[in-house]
C-alpha positions in Angstrom: 0.0 0.0 -0.1 1.2 3.6 -0.9 -0.4 6.6 0.7 -0.3 9.7 -1.5 -1.6 12.9 0.1 -5.5 11.7 1.2 -5.5 8.9 -1.2 -4.1 5.3 -1.4 -2.7 3.0 -4.0 -3.0 -0.7 -3.3 -2.1 -3.8 -5.2 -4.1 -7.2 -5.2 -4.0 -10.2 -7.3 -7.6 -11.3 -8.4 -10.5 -11.0 -10.7 -11.4 -7.2 -11.3 -15.2 -8.3 -11.9 -15.4 -9.5 -8.3 -14.6 -6.2 -6.7 -17.0 -3.9 -5.1 -15.3 -0.8 -5.7 -17.2 2.2 -7.0 -15.7 1.7 -10.6 -13.6 -0.9 -12.4 -11.6 -0.1 -15.5 -12.3 -2.3 -18.7 -9.1 -2.1 -20.9 -11.3 -1.6 -23.9 -10.9 -1.5 -27.7 -11.8 1.6 -29.7 -15.2 0.2 -30.9 -16.2 -0.4 -27.2 -17.2 -4.1 -28.1 -16.9 -6.2 -25.1 -15.1 -9.3 -26.7 -12.5 -11.3 -24.9 -10.3 -11.0 -21.7 -11.4 -8.6 -19.1 -14.1 -7.2 -21.4 -15.5 -10.5 -22.0 -15.7 -11.3 -18.3 -17.3 -8.0 -17.8 -19.9 -8.8 -20.4 -20.6 -12.3 -19.0 -21.0 -11.3 -15.5 -22.3 -7.8 -15.9 -25.0 -8.5 -18.4 -26.2 -6.9 -21.8 -26.8 -3.4 -20.6 -23.2 -2.7 -20.3 -22.7 -3.4 -24.1 -25.9 -1.7 -24.9 -24.6 1.5 -23.2 -21.2 1.2 -25.0 -23.2 0.9 -28.3 -24.9 4.3 -27.6 -21.5 5.8 -27.1 -20.0 4.3 -30.1 -16.2 4.5 -30.6 -13.6 6.5 -28.7 -9.7 7.0 -29.5 -6.7 5.3 -28.0 -6.0 7.0 -24.8 -9.7 8.2 -24.1 -12.0 6.8 -21.4 -15.8 6.8 -21.0 -18.0 5.7 -18.3 -21.1 3.3 -17.9 -23.1 1.8 -15.4 -21.8 -1.8 -14.4 -25.0 -3.8 -14.8 -25.1 -6.9 -12.5 -21.4 -6.3 -11.4 -20.5 -5.6 -7.6 -19.0 -2.2 -8.9 -21.1 0.6 -9.6 -19.8 1.9 -12.8 -17.1 0.8 -15.5 -14.7 3.2 -16.9 -13.8 1.8 -20.4 -10.3 3.1 -21.3 -8.6 2.3 -24.7 -4.8 1.5 -24.2 -2.2 1.1 -27.1 -1.5 -2.0 -29.1 2.2 -3.0 -28.8 4.0 -1.7 -32.0 1.5 0.9 -33.0 3.7 3.8 -32.1 3.8 6.2 -29.3 2.4 3.5 -26.9 3.7 5.1 -23.6 2.0 8.3 -24.1 -1.3 6.4 -25.2 -1.2 4.3 -22.0 -0.4 7.4 -19.8 -3.4 9.1 -21.4 -5.7 6.1 -20.9 -4.6 5.7 -17.2 -5.0 9.7 -16.6 -8.4 9.7 -18.2 -9.7 7.0 -16.2 -8.6 8.7 -12.9 -10.1 12.0 -14.2 -13.5 10.2 -14.9 -13.3 8.8 -11.3 -12.8 12.2 -9.7 -15.3 14.0 -11.9 -17.9 11.5 -10.9 -17.0 11.7 -7.3 -16.1 8.1 -7.0 -14.1 6.9 -3.9 -12.6 3.8 -5.5 -11.4 2.5 -8.6 -9.9 -0.8 -9.7 -7.6 -0.8 -12.6 -6.1 -3.9 -14.4 -2.8 -3.9 -16.4 -4.1 -2.0 -19.5 -3.0 -3.3 -22.9 -0.9 -6.3 -21.4 -3.5 -8.9 -22.7 -4.3 -9.3 -26.4 -2.7 -5.8 -27.1 0.5 -7.3 -26.3 2.1 -4.4 -24.4 5.0 -5.3 -22.2 4.0 -5.6 -18.3 7.2 -3.8 -17.1 6.5 -0.7 -19.1 2.8 -0.9 -18.2 3.6 -0.9 -14.5 6.1 1.9 -14.8 3.7 4.0 -16.7 0.4 3.3 -14.7 1.9 3.7 -11.4 3.9 6.9 -12.2 0.8 8.5 -13.9 -1.3 7.6 -10.8 1.2 8.8 -8.2 1.5 12.1 -10.2 -2.2 12.6 -10.6 -2.9 11.8 -6.8 -0.3 14.4 -5.9 -2.0 17.1 -7.6 -5.6 16.0 -6.6 -7.2 16.9 -3.3 -9.4 13.7 -3.2 -9.6 10.7 -1.1 -9.5 8.2 -3.9 -8.5 4.5 -3.4 -6.7 3.2 -6.6 -6.4 -0.6 -6.7 -4.4 -2.1 -9.3 -6.0 -5.4 -9.8 -3.6 -8.0 -11.4 -4.8 -11.2 -12.7 -1.7 -13.4 -12.0 1.1 -13.4 -9.6 3.6 -12.6 -12.5 1.9 -9.1 -13.1 1.3 -8.5 -9.4 5.1 -9.0 -8.7 6.1 -6.7 -11.5 3.9 -3.9 -10.2 4.9 -4.6 -6.5 8.5 -4.2 -7.5 7.8 -1.0 -9.3 5.8 0.4 -6.5 8.8 0.0 -4.0 10.3 3.0 -6.1 7.7 5.3 -4.4 8.2 4.2 -0.9 
């Protein structure tokens, strides 16, 4: 756990769809189609209303984020953030923006807790080491500037990802 002003960053290993945070982040594709991976689990557990809301929004660009309700999930909202695909160019800036825009949406909607996976490290093929550095640095910088009491949980699906994030988080203690 890391305390930044009145906020907390925490790491857990587990299934993000099982968390009862105010919001969970879906590492979305630009068309907001809930296909496989985390998005597929969100669709399967959360129900069709989430996809219906995404269909109304349409598509968004890489680095952007939008918010919907969370259907049948324990979370109240889903923040859909589009991260970069490995090799598409300017990936670190795009991942920074996806992370930052997710955090901004959480504070703009007066949320108190948000769970974020390792965006772009699944089917998009982004390296977990780079992901951890960018997402943690972006979050620390954001929380240093914000006067909020936001709990940010990085929910990592397996021990390998958890270990990478945990090792990188030591740089901030």
